[in-house]
C-alpha positions as CSV (number, residue, x, y, z in Angstrom):
1,M,234.9,-48.3,55.9
2,K,231.5,-50.1,54.2
3,A,229.6,-48.6,57.6
4,S,231.0,-45.0,57.3
5,S,229.8,-44.8,54.2
6,F,226.6,-46.5,54.7
7,A,226.0,-44.1,56.9
8,L,227.5,-40.7,55.0
9,S,224.9,-41.7,52.0
10,I,222.2,-41.9,54.6
11,L,223.2,-37.9,55.8
12,A,223.2,-37.3,52.1
13,A,219.7,-38.3,52.0
14,L,218.5,-36.4,54.3
15,I,220.3,-33.7,54.2
16,P,218.1,-32.4,51.3
17,G,215.1,-33.2,53.7
18,C,216.3,-30.5,56.4
19,S,214.0,-27.4,56.8
20,L,212.9,-24.5,58.8
21,Q,210.4,-22.2,57.6
22,Q,207.8,-19.5,58.4
23,E,204.9,-19.6,56.8
24,V,201.7,-17.2,56.5
25,S,198.3,-18.3,56.9
26,R,195.9,-18.3,53.9
27,T,193.5,-20.4,54.4
28,P,190.9,-19.0,56.6
29,R,190.7,-19.1,60.3
30,T,190.7,-22.6,61.9
31,A,189.4,-23.2,65.3
32,V,192.7,-23.5,66.3
33,E,193.9,-19.6,65.7
34,Q,190.7,-18.7,67.2
35,V,191.6,-20.0,70.4
36,L,195.2,-19.1,70.2
37,L,194.5,-15.1,69.1
38,T,190.6,-15.2,71.7
39,Q,193.4,-16.9,74.2
40,A,196.4,-14.1,74.0
41,V,193.9,-11.4,74.7
42,E,192.9,-12.6,77.7
43,Q,196.5,-12.8,78.6
44,A,197.1,-9.0,77.4
45,L,194.0,-7.6,79.7
46,V,195.4,-9.6,82.6
47,N,197.2,-6.3,83.1
48,L,195.3,-4.3,82.1
49,S,194.7,-0.6,84.9
50,V,193.3,2.3,84.0
51,Q,193.5,5.2,86.6
52,L,190.1,7.0,86.8
53,P,187.4,7.5,89.4
54,E,185.6,4.4,90.6
55,G,182.6,3.3,89.1
56,V,182.2,6.3,86.2
57,N,181.2,5.8,83.0
58,V,183.8,5.7,79.8
59,D,183.5,4.8,76.2
60,V,185.1,2.7,74.4
61,D,186.6,2.8,71.2
62,V,189.3,0.9,69.1
63,T,191.9,1.6,66.1
64,G,194.7,-0.8,64.9
65,L,196.2,-1.5,61.6
66,E,195.5,-2.5,58.5
67,G,196.8,-6.9,57.6
68,D,198.1,-7.3,53.7
69,R,196.2,-9.8,53.9
70,S,192.8,-7.8,54.2
71,R,193.8,-5.9,51.7
72,L,194.2,-9.2,49.2
73,G,190.7,-9.5,50.2
74,M,188.4,-12.2,48.4
75,A,189.7,-11.7,44.4
76,N,192.1,-14.0,45.4
77,A,189.8,-16.6,46.0
78,D,192.6,-18.9,45.0
79,L,194.3,-18.4,48.4
80,G,191.2,-18.1,50.7
81,T,191.8,-15.0,52.0
82,I,189.3,-12.7,54.2
83,N,188.7,-9.4,54.0
84,R,187.5,-8.2,57.3
85,P,189.7,-6.0,58.7
86,S,187.4,-4.4,61.2
87,R,186.0,-7.6,62.9
88,D,189.4,-8.4,64.6
89,T,189.6,-4.5,66.6
90,L,186.0,-5.2,67.2
91,Y,186.9,-8.3,69.5
92,I,189.4,-5.7,70.4
93,R,187.8,-3.5,71.6
94,D,184.5,-5.4,73.2
95,A,186.7,-8.0,75.2
96,V,188.3,-4.4,76.6
97,A,185.3,-3.9,77.6
98,A,183.6,-6.3,78.9
99,E,187.4,-6.2,81.2
100,L,186.2,-2.8,82.3
101,G,183.3,-3.7,83.4
102,R,184.7,-6.3,85.3
103,Q,187.0,-3.9,86.8
104,G,183.8,-1.9,87.9
105,Y,183.2,0.9,85.4
106,R,180.2,1.7,83.0
107,V,180.8,1.4,79.5
108,S,178.3,4.0,78.1
109,A,176.1,2.4,74.8
110,R,176.8,4.2,71.8
111,G,175.4,7.6,71.7
112,A,175.6,8.1,75.3
113,E,177.5,10.5,76.6
114,S,179.9,10.0,78.9
115,P,183.0,12.1,81.0
116,Y,185.8,9.5,80.1
117,L,186.9,8.0,76.3
118,I,189.2,4.9,76.0
119,R,191.0,4.3,73.1
120,V,192.7,1.1,72.0
121,M,195.2,0.9,70.0
122,A,196.0,-2.4,68.4
123,E,199.3,-2.5,67.4
124,S,199.7,-5.9,66.8
125,F,196.9,-9.1,66.5
126,G,197.8,-12.4,64.5
127,T,199.1,-15.8,64.4
128,M,202.5,-17.0,62.9
129,Q,203.0,-20.5,61.8
130,G,206.4,-22.3,61.4
131,S,207.8,-26.1,60.5
132,T,211.1,-27.4,61.0
133,F,210.9,-31.2,59.1
134,I,214.0,-33.9,59.1
135,G,213.8,-36.8,56.7
136,M,214.0,-37.3,52.8
137,P,210.5,-35.4,51.0
138,P,208.9,-37.9,48.7
139,V,210.1,-38.8,46.3
140,Q,208.8,-38.9,42.3
141,S,210.8,-40.5,39.1
142,V,210.1,-37.9,35.9
143,L,211.5,-41.1,33.6
144,I,210.1,-44.5,35.1
145,P,206.4,-44.8,37.1
146,F,209.1,-44.7,40.6
147,S,208.2,-43.0,43.6
148,L,209.3,-43.2,47.3
149,P,207.0,-41.5,49.8
150,E,207.9,-39.2,52.8
151,L,210.2,-40.5,55.0
152,T,209.9,-38.4,58.3
153,L,212.8,-38.1,61.0
154,Y,211.1,-35.3,63.0
155,R,208.7,-32.9,62.0
156,R,207.5,-29.7,64.5
157,Q,204.6,-27.6,63.2
158,S,204.1,-24.5,65.3
159,Q,201.4,-22.3,65.9
160,S,201.5,-18.8,67.8
161,G,198.9,-16.5,68.5
162,Y,199.9,-12.4,68.8
163,V,198.7,-9.7,70.5
164,R,200.1,-6.2,71.6
165,L,197.6,-2.8,72.4
166,H,197.8,-0.3,74.3
167,V,195.0,2.3,76.2
168,D,194.7,5.8,75.6
169,V,192.7,8.0,78.3
170,Y,190.8,11.4,77.1
171,D,188.4,13.4,79.0
172,N,185.3,13.4,76.6
173,R,184.5,16.4,77.5
174,T,188.0,18.6,76.2
175,G,189.5,16.3,74.5
176,E,192.0,16.6,76.9
177,F,195.0,14.2,77.2
178,L,195.3,12.1,80.4
179,G,196.9,8.9,80.2
180,S,198.3,5.7,78.3
181,T,198.7,2.0,79.9
182,P,201.9,0.2,79.4
183,K,202.1,-2.2,76.3
184,L,200.1,-5.0,77.3
185,V,201.1,-8.6,75.3
186,G,199.8,-11.8,75.2
187,R,200.6,-14.8,73.6
188,A,199.5,-18.1,72.9
189,Y,201.2,-21.7,71.2
190,F,200.0,-24.0,69.8
191,N,203.1,-26.9,68.5
192,Q,202.4,-30.5,67.3
193,Y,205.3,-32.8,66.8
194,T,206.4,-36.3,65.1
195,V,209.3,-38.8,65.4
196,L,209.1,-41.5,63.3
197,L,206.2,-41.8,61.4
198,L,204.2,-42.5,63.8
199,A,205.0,-40.6,67.4
200,T,202.9,-37.5,67.7
201,W,201.8,-35.6,70.5
202,L,201.5,-31.9,71.3
203,R,202.3,-29.4,73.6
204,T,200.3,-25.7,74.1
205,D,199.2,-23.5,76.6
206,V,195.7,-23.2,75.1
207,T,193.0,-24.2,77.5
208,A,190.3,-26.8,75.9
209,Y,191.7,-27.0,72.5
210,P,190.0,-28.1,70.1
211,V,190.6,-31.6,68.8
212,A,190.1,-33.3,65.0
213,G,187.8,-36.1,65.6
214,Q,186.6,-35.2,68.4
215,W,182.7,-34.9,69.1
């Protein structure tokens, strides 16, 4: 009975520390977040294919939705938000242009006339963060100067990058719509695990990922 009571008391103490949270990144992008996004774009463009005559000149432009965080601007400096809604889509445009170049198409310089327009529709581009925690959170006594540190039995901190886009093709001289590619989707993940305070490891599909403290 004593053993059962002890086990129940431990379980009761740990239950308040069990959590699963989805979080929005509120900091300037870390190196990990950047490689998650760039690798997701690379993955999405693996299946990029346009039905145009080989080697023709093309114009490439891009459009996409403005994220909620970008509208907040730097007025909320305590959140560290970034007011750069266009740079993400410009990166996607240039990545698509580079892939078309590798496929033998010639990307026209700005202002130059070309027979075809490639319009990249960036439907989604961003990162997600989440955490799972099992253990006892830190305890701070209000009445007496007494505190207990956090007791981690299991923690999972996950980050993922996601991009979804498609490409529309137009006749640049007449404006005629010529067709669209299928949805192009890319994903990448970077997860960190901790068990019993000391055992930590990573699982990721990111190649050459950054490591804190590595020179």
